[in-house]
C-alpha positions in Angstrom: 117.9 186.0 195.6 116.5 184.6 192.4 113.2 185.5 191.2 110.3 182.8 190.4 110.8 183.7 186.9 114.7 183.0 186.8 114.1 179.8 188.9 111.6 178.6 186.1 114.0 179.3 183.6 116.8 177.4 185.3 114.6 174.3 185.7 113.7 174.6 182.2 117.3 174.6 181.0 118.1 171.7 183.5 115.3 169.8 181.9 116.3 170.5 178.2 119.8 169.5 178.9 118.5 166.2 180.7 116.3 165.6 177.5 119.4 166.3 175.1 121.7 163.7 177.1 118.9 161.1 177.0 118.3 161.3 173.5 122.2 161.1 173.1 122.2 157.9 175.0 119.6 156.8 173.0 121.1 157.2 169.7 124.4 155.5 171.0 122.3 152.6 172.1 120.5 152.7 168.4 124.2 152.9 166.7 125.4 150.1 169.2 122.9 147.8 167.6 120.0 147.9 169.9 116.5 148.2 168.4 114.8 151.5 168.7 112.2 150.3 171.0 115.1 149.1 173.4 116.9 152.3 173.1 114.0 154.6 173.8 113.0 152.5 176.9 116.6 152.3 178.1 117.2 155.8 177.7 113.8 156.9 179.2 112.9 158.7 176.1 109.5 158.6 174.9 109.7 158.6 171.3 107.9 156.4 168.3 109.9 154.4 165.6 109.5 157.2 163.0 110.8 160.0 165.4 113.8 157.7 166.9 115.1 157.0 163.3 114.3 160.8 162.1 116.5 161.9 165.2 118.9 159.2 164.2 119.2 160.3 160.6 119.5 164.0 161.8 122.2 163.3 164.2 124.2 161.5 161.5 123.8 164.5 159.0 123.9 167.6 161.3 126.1 166.2 164.4 125.1 166.7 167.9 123.5 169.8 167.0 120.3 167.9 166.1 119.9 167.0 169.8 118.7 170.3 170.4 115.1 170.7 170.7 114.3 174.2 168.9 110.6 174.1 168.9 109.8 176.0 171.9 109.6 179.8 171.7 111.0 182.0 168.8 112.6 185.1 170.5 114.2 185.8 166.9 110.7 186.4 165.4 110.3 189.4 167.8 112.4 192.6 167.5 114.0 194.0 170.4 112.0 197.3 170.7 109.0 195.5 170.4 110.0 192.8 173.2 110.6 195.6 175.3 107.4 197.5 174.9 105.3 194.3 175.1 107.3 193.1 178.6 106.9 196.9 180.0 103.3 197.0 179.2 102.8 193.4 180.6 104.9 194.3 183.8 102.8 197.7 184.5 99.5 196.0 184.3 99.8 192.3 184.4 96.0 191.6 184.2 95.6 193.3 180.9 93.8 191.0 178.5 95.7 190.7 175.4 93.4 192.0 173.1 94.0 195.3 174.6 97.5 195.1 174.7 
């Protein structure tokens, strides 16, 4: 049986894949000649004009990797021993305020 944490992570992965697919569809529509407004509306991607054209530019420069939304979380900025320490502290006393950790 999966934990609640694992279920939330799975939901986030599914949502990220759906957003990536929708952005890919939007780029395909723009490349087919649709305006950015038409493409974002048809693909269901809530982006403004400049963001849509920036994404199109990035896809042309970097390929499919540009469709990844890499803004959320930065696990590589926290070294493994420190991450393990923080996880242990938070699991042992989950109600401890961050200023005390």
